[in-house]
N, C-alpha and C positions, 0 to 999 in steps of 0.2 A: 630753814629747807635744804637736802642734800646737794649742794654747791655740784657738781658735775651735776645732774637733771636741769639746772639751773642753768647750767652755762648750756646744756646741748641745744637746749630750749632756743635760749637767744641765741648759739651762734646759727642753728636752723633759721629762725626766723633772720640775720641778719643776712646768710649766705642766699638766701633762697627765696625771702619774704616781701624781695620789689619787684618778685616777677608777677607779672599778670595773672588778675584773677579770673581764671574762663575767660572771657569776652565782654567783662564786667568793665566799669569804669575805673576800678580801685585795684589795689596789688595787694597781694596777699594778706600781708602785714596789716595795710590798712582794715580788711576785709574783718581778720582776726582781733585785732585790736576794738573794731566799731560793734562787732555781737560783744566780744566779753562787757564793753563798757555800756551797753542796752543791758546784757542780764542784770550789772551791777547796779543800774538805774533802777531796774524790776525791784529792787531788794532782794534779790537769789539769794539761797545758800553759795556756800563756796563750791561746792559739786558741778553747779548749772552753771557756776561763770567762769570759771575752768574750761569743764564742758565745751562752752561757747566761746572761749580763747583758742582750745583748740580742735575743735572738729575738724580743723581743715590739714593737721599738719600731716595728714600721708600725702597730701600735695605737695609739699617740702622735702618730702622722704625717696618718692618716687625723681627717674632721669627720663620724663615723660615730656613733649613738646607741652609749652601754654595752651597749644591750642588741638588738644588731643582729642577733646571732646568732639568738635569740628569735621578729625578727622575717623570719625565714628571711632575709638579706644577708651573704653571705663576702664579707668585708674584703678580703681577699689580703692579709693586713697579714704573710704569711713575705716576699711579693715586692717588696713594698712598700718594709718594709725592706731588704732584699737590696741593692735598687738602689739606696738612699738610703746604706749603709755601703760598697758597696763601690767607690767615689769616693777613701774613705781607710784603710779595714782589709784587710789580705789575706786572700786564700780561702779558707784554712785558718779564720779566724773570720765570715767571712761567707757562704760556704754552708752551714755544722748553720744557721744563721739560714733560708735559703732553704730547704733540707730538713727544720726540722723540723717542720712537720704531713706531708708525706710520710711521716715516720717516725714517725706517729702509724697513720696507716694501715697501715704495714707492721708493727708491732708487733700490731696488731690481724688482720692475716691470718697472724704465723705465730710469736703465741704464743696459747695457746690462753681463757688467764683471763686478756689484756693489757687486754680487750673490760670488761670484772666488774668489771677497778680504774680503771675512769676515772670522774669525776665528773658530773655530771649536767650542766651546763654543755657539758664535755669532747664526753660523746654529740651533744648537740645539732651543736657544731661539725663532731663527725667527718658527720655524714648532710650536711651541704649542705659538707664538702670532696669527699666523694668515697664514702665509707666503709670498706671494709677491702677492700686492695690485691687484685686480683687475680693467680694464680701469676707469670701474664708480666709485670705491674707489679713482684713482686717483684723476680721476676731482675732487671728493668729497676734497680731502686731498686741493688742488689744492687753491683750494678757502677759505682753513682761511687765517685770517689773520695772522697769527702768524707760517705758514709754510715754510720759507726762511728759518725761524729763527733757526726751528726748525732743518731741514736740516742742517744746520751748522753743531750746536750742534752736531746728528748723526754721523757728519765727521770726528771729533775730539774726539766722541766715539769710533770710529775706533781707530783710531790712538794713543789711548792713553794705551797702556800697553804694556810700556816698562822696562823694569826689570830694577832696579835702576839709574833710569834715578832721577836728581838734580832737585828739582822742589821749589817753593815758598812755605811757609809755608800757612793754611789757614787762617793766621791772615792777611798774608802780603795782604788779595783779600778783606779786608774792607774798603774801599773807591768805590770800586764797590757793593759791600752788603749794602753801605748806601745809594745810589744811587738809588738803587731800594727799596728801605721803601714804602711802599704806602705811599701816601701822599707828597713825596719827587719825581723830577724828576729826570729823568734820565740820 
């Protein structure tokens, strides 16, 4: 793997990964590692595991306070993260990062019980992010090439909030990260 990219990712998690994940009971690092572990345990491919690991990397790139959503600020972390990642990783790993917020809006629109399963901080951010999709937005989302992978990542996103859960280290995901570098087959 491009050591520079790996170093940057590890540095981001070392410098900012200990911050609170929104209003949840886990840190950014714990949340990311739990998401990736869940994707790996489900037997999913490398791009899905990488997208699960890095879906919230945008939170580590901005300099807003941990409680930005409670302050009424949408940090647009999905776009910030995707723009940063697309320089190095294949679209199959990047686009679910870009789409994981839309996937939450989508699931709230198409599954009658999904909203009720959101944590209180996810409900706050959902409102800032536009709320459940309209019928037209659902159709447009379903037409996107990577929408199914984004929905998978979103489901892991909601599950990955378990306090003190043992997970692999970020370095343990080097095989998946390496497989998703631009110019290499996933």
